[in-house]
C-alpha positions in Angstrom: 151.8 107.0 -136.8 149.6 107.7 -134.1 152.3 105.6 -131.8 155.5 107.5 -133.3 153.5 111.2 -132.5 152.3 110.1 -128.7 156.1 108.6 -128.3 157.6 111.8 -129.5 155.4 113.7 -127.0 156.0 111.4 -124.1 159.6 111.8 -124.7 160.0 115.2 -124.9 157.8 115.7 -121.9 160.5 113.1 -119.9 163.6 115.3 -121.1 162.1 118.6 -119.9 160.9 117.0 -116.8 164.8 115.7 -116.2 166.2 119.0 -117.0 163.9 121.0 -114.9 164.7 118.3 -112.2 168.3 118.9 -112.4 168.6 122.7 -112.8 165.7 124.0 -110.8 164.7 123.4 -107.2 161.3 121.6 -107.4 159.7 120.8 -104.2 159.2 117.3 -102.8 155.6 116.6 -103.9 155.5 113.2 -101.7 156.8 115.6 -98.5 154.3 118.2 -99.3 151.0 115.9 -99.6 152.2 114.1 -96.4 152.4 117.3 -94.4 148.9 118.6 -96.0 147.6 115.4 -94.9 148.8 115.5 -91.2 147.6 119.2 -91.0 144.1 117.9 -92.5 144.1 115.5 -89.9 145.0 117.8 -86.8 142.0 119.9 -88.0 139.6 117.3 -88.3 140.3 115.8 -85.0 140.1 119.4 -83.5 136.6 120.0 -84.7 135.5 116.8 -84.7 132.0 116.5 -83.0 131.9 114.4 -79.5 131.0 111.0 -79.9 127.8 110.3 -78.1 127.7 107.6 -75.0 125.2 105.2 -75.5 124.7 103.0 -72.3 
């Protein structure tokens, strides 16, 4: 009974996801994460402490 219930929930979620993706403008998550990572890397490089020169 557990497998049927969990597979039904999974299939219902997949069906809803497909419907939403086809009928609404869903943002591309991979592109958003990539943009955020580039911005955070730029901020980190801007505010990073300078390295000490050890001779």
